[in-house]
N, C-alpha and C positions, 0 to 999 in steps of 0.2 A: 746486643740490647734486642730483645722482642718487643715488637708494637703489637698492640690490637686497636680495632676501631669499633667506636660507638656508631650503630646505625640510627636510623630516625626511631625507632622503638626501642631506643635504649639498650639494645641487646650487642652482645659482642661474640665474635667466632674465635676460639682458642686455637692457635696453631698446635698440630700434631706435637710439636717438639716441645712445647710448653707443657701439654697435657702429659707426655712423658715424663719430664721433668719433674712434675708435681706429682706423678704416680696418680692421676684422677681418670676416671672413665664417665661417660655420659650417666647421668643419674646422681653422680656426687654431689654434696653440699659443700661448697666453699664459703670460708668466713672471710669477709674484708676486714681487717684491724689495724686501726690506726696506731702509730706508734711515733715517738719522738727520738729521732736518732742524730747525734750532734748538734741539736738544737732545731732540726728542721722535722716538720710534720711528713711522715712517710706512712705509706699504706702498705700491707703485707696480705697478701693472699694466702690463706691456709686451709688446706682441706679437713674440714669439719670432721669426716669419718672417713677411716680408712677401709679400705675395700676389704671386707670380711670374707668375701666370697672365696678368695683365693688363699686365705691364711693357711687353711688345711693341705693345701696341694704340697704334695711330696712327703708328707709326714709318713705315710707308710710303705714308701719306697723301699725300705729295708725288707720288709715282708715280702715284697714282689720279686726281688731279684732272685733269678733262677728258676722261678715258677712260670709256668703256662699261662697265658693271656687269653686263651681260648674261652669263649663263653661257656661253653659245655663244661669246661674244668672249673671255671669260677663258680658255676652254679652247684657242681658237685661239692666244691669247699664250702659253700654257704650251707648245704643240706648237712654235711658232717657237723659243722659248727653249731648249727640248730639242735641237731641229735644230740651232741655233746652236752649243749646246755639242758637239755630236757632229761639228759639220763637215757637216751633211747639210742639203738643201733641205726646208723644211715643205710645199713646194707637193705632194709625193707622198703627203702625208698625209692 
């Protein structure tokens, strides 16, 4: 069981283990929801929003495998893509 303590200003500090288990990070909004479980009032702590910042993380991994991760090579790749999008040759860039 994890316990949290309410301070004199009604604030609590969540242990890292609890934050990890809930998947929450600083700035997330939490919802406290009252439910009746087996006839007893119970409160559930629910993250109101998920961390959308990391949702995309790893999506492009398949495109990166076997490719150079040097900044100069990344810039060249972007230039080729922009040129292709505009119907230009990247050689003059």
